[in-house]
N, C-alpha and C positions, 0 to 999 in steps of 0.2 A: 511649446509643450502640446502633443498633439492629443485629440481627445479620444476617448476609448468607447466602442460600442458596448452597451451594457447585455449582460447575460442573466439568467436565473430569474427572469421578471423585474430586473432592475432593483431598486431599493426596497420595495416591499418584498420581492421575492428574496433578497439578502436578509432581512428581518426574520422573515419566516423560517428560513434554512438554519438560521444561526439557533433560534429557539428549537426548531426539532432537532437539531444536531445536539443540542445539550439535553434534551428528553431522552433521547433514545438509549445512550448507555446507562443512563441512571435506571431508567425503566426495565433494561434488561437485567441490570443487577438486583434489582429490587424483585423481580419476576423469580429470578434463580433462588434467592434466598428464601422467598414467602409462598411460592407456587411452584418451586421445582422446574423453572422455566416454562410453565404455562403463563396466560393472560393473569396480568396482576390488576386485581380491583380493591382498592383501599375501601373500607366502609366508610371512611369519613374523612375529612382533609387532616384532622389531627392525627389518625392512625397512619396516613401517608406520611406527616411530619415525623412521627415517632420511628416508623421504620426507617425512613430516610437517616434519620439521627444514628440509629442502631448500626447501620450497615455502611453508610456512605461518609460518616464524619472524616474528616482530615485528621490525621495523627502526626506526629513528630516521626515515628517508624516510617511511616509511608512517605513522608516528605524526603527523609534520608535514602530510602531505597529509590525512589523515584529520580531525585535530583542527583543522587550518586551514581547510578547507571548512565543518565544523561552527561554528565561531567566526564565519565570515563569514557564513552564513545566520542566525545570531543577532544579529548586528550589522545585517545588512538588515532583519529582523523589527522592529528596534528605531527604525530611522532612515527608512525608505522610506515614502513616502504609501500610503494604503490606505483602504478603505471601513471606517467604524467600525459593527460590528454587535454587539448586545447577545444575549446568551446567554439560555437559559431561566432561570426562577428556580431556585435550589439549594435544596430543602427541608432538608439538612442545616445549612445556613449561613443560616437564617432568611430563606429565599427571595431571598437575594442574586442580582442579576444581574451577571454580568462582563461587560466590554466587551473585543471583539476588534478588534485592528487587521489587516484583511484586506488584507495586500500582498503574498500569496505571487506573484501575477501579475508584480507589479513585479519582485520578487526573482528569479523564474525568467528574465525576459527580460534583467535586468540580468548575472545570472550567465552566460547564454548569451553576451552579448556582449562580456562580460571574458573569457572563456575562449577564444571564437572567436579574438579578438586577440592574446592571449597563445600561443595554438596557432600561430598564422600567422606570429606575428613569432618564434617560437622560446624566448619567454620561459618558457612552460611547455607542455611538448608532452603531450597528453591521453593519448597511448599509453601515458605511464608509468602509468596506472592498472592497465591490462592486464597490463603486465609485473610489476607488483608486487601483483597480485589478492591471490595468498594472504596476503601480509604485511600489506597493507590490511584485509583480511578479519579477521586475527587481531587487529589493532589494534582493529577496530570492535567485535569479540566482547569483548575486554577491557575496552573503556571503557564496553559496555552493562551488564556485569555489576558492576562498579565503580559506575556511576551508580545502577543497583538499588538496591546495597547502600546507599548514601548516602542515596538518596531516602525508603527504607525506615525507616531510624533517624532521619533528620531530620524526617520528619512525625511519628514518634513522640514523640520528643524536645520538638518544638514544638507537640503536642498538634493535629495537624491532620489526623488519622485520621478515618475514618467507615467504619460498615458492615464492622467487624471481625468475624473468625469465631472467633479466641481460637486458630487453628491458624497459627503463625508462618509456616510453609513454605508454606501454602496464601495467606495474607496477603501474603508478598512475591512470589508468583507474580502474583496478581490486582492486588495494589497496596493502599495504604491511604491515599493522598493523592489527591483528586479534582481538584484545581485548582492544580497545580504552577506557580508564577509566579516570574520572577526580575525585578529592576530592571535594564536596560540603558540607560546613557546617559539615564537619568532616565524611561524608558517600560518600563511593563509588558509582559513577553513571557510568553506561556502555552507553557510547555514541551511541553505533550502535543499541542498543535495544530502546534507547530513541527515536532515529530518526525512527527507523522503526514502532513503535507502536504509539507513540504519535505526534511528530511532523508531520508527513505527514497525518496521518488519522483524527487527531482533526481538525487541520488546514483545510483540506478539508471538514469537516462537517460544521465548522464556515463558509467558502465560500459559502456553499449551503444555509445555513440558511439565510446568508445576502442577498443572491438573491431573497429567498422567502419572506423575510421582506421587500425588495425594491418593489417586485410586490404588496405586502400587502399595503403599503404606497401609491401606485398610483391608486389601482383598490379596495381596501378594500376587496378583495378576494385573496386567493390563489387557482391557478388552480389545475385540477385534476393531469396533468403531473407533477407539481411542488411537489405536494403532494407525487405522485409516488416518483418521485427522493429522496425526503426527508426520505420517510419511507425506501427505500432501502438503502439508505446510513446509517441510523439510526441503522437498522439492522446488517449491515456488520461492521460498526466502533464499535458498542458496542459488538459484539461478538471477535472482535480482543482486545478489552480491558478486557472482562470478562475472557478471554482464556489466558492472558498473561503467565501463569505460566507454559503454554505449549511451548512457543517461545524459552528459554535458551538451549533447546535440539534439535532445528530445524537444518537443513542444513546452513540457513542463518546465525545463531549466531556460530555454532559450527566450519564452514567451511570456510565462505566467509568472505573476508578481508574488512575492511572499506577504501574503495578506492572511487574515484570520481563518480562511476557508482551508488553506493549504497546512498553515500552522497548526489550527486545532485538529484536524483530521489525520495529520501525520503524528502529531504528540500524544493525542488522546482518542480519537475516534476509530482509527484503524486497528490498533491493539486491542482496546478493549472491547468493540464491538464483535471484530472479527474472531475473537477468541470464544465467542459465545457456544458454537457446538460442543467444543472441550468441555466448556465447564457444565453444559446441560447433560452431556453424558456422565460425568463425574457426579453432580448433584442426584439425579436420578439412580445412579448406581448405588448411591449412600443411601438414598431414601428407600429403595426395596432391597437393600443388601443382597442383591442378586445382578452382579455385573454383566453376566452373560445372558441372563434369561430374554428371550424375545430376539437374540441375534439371527439373522438370516444369513449364514454364510454363503449361500448362492447370491444374494443382493451383496455382499460384501466382496466377492471374487468377481462380480460384474463391476463394482465400482473401482476396484483396483484396475481392472483392464480399461476401464474408460479413463481412469486418471492417467494412468501411464500413456495412453495414446494420444489424449488431450494434452498432456505435458509435452509429449514429443513434437507435437505440432506446433505447439505455443512456443518452446525453446527455439526448434530450427527454424521457424518462419520468421521469428524476429532476428536471430543470428544472421540468416540471408539477407535481410533488407538492411541491418545495421552495418554488416561488413561489405554489402554491396556499396554503399554510401562512403564507408571508410576507404576503401581502394579508389574510388573515384577522386576522393579528396587527396589522397595519398598518405594516410594517418593509420591505415590498417597495420595492427602488429599481433601477428599470429600468439594464442596464449593456449595454455594447456590445462586450463582450471578445469576442476572437475564438476559434472560430467560433460565431455564434448560429445554430443549427440550426432549421428550420421546425419550427412546432407545439410550441415550447418553452414557450408560456405558454397556458394555456386561459382562455377568456372565458364567465363564468358558468358555471361547471362544475358538474356534480351531485355532491352527496356526502349521505352518510348522517350525521345528527346523531345523537350518542349521548347515553345518559341521565348519561354522566359529565362533559357538556359538550364532549366531544373531537368532530371530525368526521373522518369516512374518505371520502376522495376515490373515485367511483365513475365518473370520466369520462377522457377521454383513452386513454391506454395502460392507465389502471387499471380501466377497465371489461372488458378483455378478459382479465386475470389479475392476481393479487395480488402478483406480484413479478416484472415484465417486465424490470427492470435487473438481477435475478439470472440470468435466463435468457440476457441478452445478454452479462453479464460471462462466464458458463462459455462460451459460443459464441468469443468472443475469445481466451480461455485456451486453447481447444482448438486456435485457428488457430496461436498462437504455438507451439504443440507441433509441428504440423504443417508449420511452415516447416521444419523439421529433416529433411525427407524425403528428401535426398540420401543421407545415411547413417541409415539407420534402426537405431534404438536404443531403450532402456527410459526412460533418465533425463530425455529431454526432455519425456516425460508425467508427470512427477511433479507439476508444477504445476498443471496441469488436476484431476489426480487430488486433488491436495492442496487445492487451492482448491474442487472440489465438496464434499468433506467438510465444510470450512469454511462454505460456503454451507447446506448441510443442517443443521449445528448452529445457524447463526444463524437459520435458518428455524424450526426447531423451538423454539428460546429466543423467538423473537418470537410464534409462535402462543400457547405456554404465558402469556407476558406479557399478550397481547391478550384472551385467553380471561378470564384473571383481571380485567382490566382492565374490559374492555367487557360482560362477561357476555352475556346475551340479544342484544343489540345485535352482537356477534361472529357469533353464529349467523345473523343477518338479513342481516351483510354478506357471508359465506361464500355465502349463498343467491343474493345479486344478483351476486357475482362468485365462480362457483363453482371456478374454476381457479386453482391456484397459480404454475405457471410457463408452460405452454403451452396457450392456449386450444383446448378441444375434447379436450385429451389428459390433462393431470396438473395 
C-alpha cells in the first residue's frame, strides 16, 4: 500500500477545513434570513442558537425532499441510456478500467421536464426548496457527514482502501476509497461521478430556479440580475451534463478518493453555497419590495457579454483538450449535444511528445496559455457576484474569492505533479506556452 503525500496542511488543515466548510453554508443562510445577506452578528450565543433552530432545524419534509432527489438521480443513473466510456487504467487495481454509463444529459433533461410538469400542475411546487432552504441544507449536511463516515469504515472493512497516510483524520477527509460503486437494478453506478456531476450541480440549478420562481410569485416579474444568474448557471450546468463523457478520465475520477471533502462539497457545499447570489437577490427584492430598483442595465449587458465570451472559451477549450486526448486513445465519439460551440474540435493539432509517452497539447486555446479554462472560470464566477450590484455587500463575493483560491491550489498542485512526471519536457512545454492564465501577462 503506497503512502500518500499530504495536501491542505495535513491533519490540522483537514480539521480546519471541515470546521470552516460546516460554518460557511449555515452562516450564509442565517445572514440571508436575519440581515438580508449582509454580515450576520448575533448579539449572544443564545440568540445564535435560537436563530439556528428557527431557520436550519431539519424536518421530515426536508428529509424527504433531499433524499428523494438523491434517490431519483441514483435510479436515473442506473436505468437511463447513455454513452459507455472507459476510464483510465487504475494502477492500484492492476490497471483495471472501469466502464461509466454517461447518461447525465438524459437525467438532466428528464428531471427538468418532470419538475416543470409537477410545478405547473401543482403536484410539487419548486418554491418549497427556497421556503425550506435552511432545513434542506441541514439534512444535506447530516447526510453528507453520515455517508462520509459509512464510506470510510466500509472501505476499510472490505479492504478497498488505497494510498493511506496512517492519519485517520486526514484519510477520512481526503478519502480511502477510489472507486465507490453500488449496484442499482442490476447496473453499476459510480457514486463519485454521480455526486460530482448530478447531485451537486443539478440540485444547485433547482435551488436557483426556486428563488427565481419565488421572485416571480411575489412581483410577477423576474429581475434582470436573477435572469443573469439563471442564464449563467444554465450554461455552466448544461455543459457539465453534455460533456460527462470527458469526466471519467479527469484527475477527480482517476486519482482523487471519495472522502469527506468530495462527499460534503458535492452533496451539500456546492449547491447550497453557490446558490447564495440568487437567494441574495431574492431576499433583498422581498425586503425592499422593489426588485428592479438600482439595476444597472449597462452593467447587466456587460456581464452578459463577458459571460458568453468566457463561457465560449471555457467550453471550447475543454472540448479541444478532451477530444484531443480521446482521439489519441481511439475513444472519441462525435456527439451532437446542445450547444456545440465553434472551434471545439481541433484538426491535426500540434502537440509536444514527452519522454514518458504522454502528449501535451500546444494548439487551439492551449497555445496561448496553459490554463485557459481556469481564467474563463474565474471570469464567470466574478460575473455571478457582480450580478448582486443592486444591493452592495461583501458575501456575494465569497464565491469568486473562494474559487480563486481553489484554482490557485489546483494550479500549483498540477505544476508540481507535471514537473515530477515530465521533467525536462515540462520546461520545454513552458517555453512553448510561457503564460499560465492570460497571454502576455501571467
